[in-house]
C-alpha positions, 0 to 999 in steps of 0.5 A, spaced: 287 540 280 281 543 277 280 551 275 275 555 279 274 560 273 267 562 272 265 560 280 264 568 281 259 569 276 255 563 278 255 565 285 253 572 283 247 569 279 245 565 285 246 571 290 243 577 286 236 575 286 236 574 294 240 581 295 235 584 291 229 581 295 233 584 301 234 591 299 226 591 297 224 588 303 228 594 307 225 599 302 218 596 304 220 596 312 222 603 311 216 606 308 212 602 313 215 605 319 216 612 316 208 612 314 207 610 321 210 616 324 207 621 320 200 618 321 201 618 328 203 625 328 197 627 324 193 624 329 196 628 334 195 634 330 188 633 329 187 631 336 190 638 339 187 642 334 180 639 335 181 640 343 182 648 342 176 649 337 169 651 339 165 645 340 161 646 334 167 646 329 171 641 333 170 635 328 172 640 322 178 643 325 181 636 327 179 633 320 183 639 317 189 639 321 190 632 320 189 632 313 194 638 312 199 635 316 199 628 312 199 633 306 205 637 308 209 630 311 208 627 304 206 621 306 205 615 301 198 613 303 192 611 299 185 610 302 186 615 308 180 615 313 180 620 319 175 619 324 174 624 329 170 623 336 168 626 343 170 622 349 166 623 355 168 621 361 165 624 367 167 632 368 173 631 363 172 631 356 176 629 350 177 629 343 179 622 339 182 622 332 183 616 329 187 616 322 188 610 318 191 609 311 194 604 306 201 604 305 203 604 297 207 599 295 210 602 289 217 599 287 216 593 291 211 589 287 216 584 286 216 582 294 208 580 293 206 583 299 199 587 300 199 594 302 200 594 309 195 598 313 197 604 318 193 605 324 194 611 329 189 614 335 190 620 339 186 623 344 187 630 347 183 633 353 179 639 351 181 645 353 176 648 358 179 655 357 179 655 349 176 661 346 168 659 344 
């Protein structure tokens, strides 16, 4: 009968890289989902701030609110872009904020993935009773 000595070592050498890739992939997916939630929240906050601001300050209020929300959340993004626009639909007007960013891949380079882009859009009806 042959001895099984050393078989555990061989199995660990074979399985360790696969386990490492699975852990790194889990970290990457976690970062991606967290960034998506934070970017959506920033778009929501920007749209809400823009809907409450005077028409002349709408774009700047929405942009500042979205930027501040991203800074406070500590989102791990690069190349953040915030686009604010006015949506006119008959008698009801709305503010539309779109936030895009590339999720950082620090620490997960071994996977060979490119940075994923996260995209969020939020639209908020302009408050007719806001202070002008």
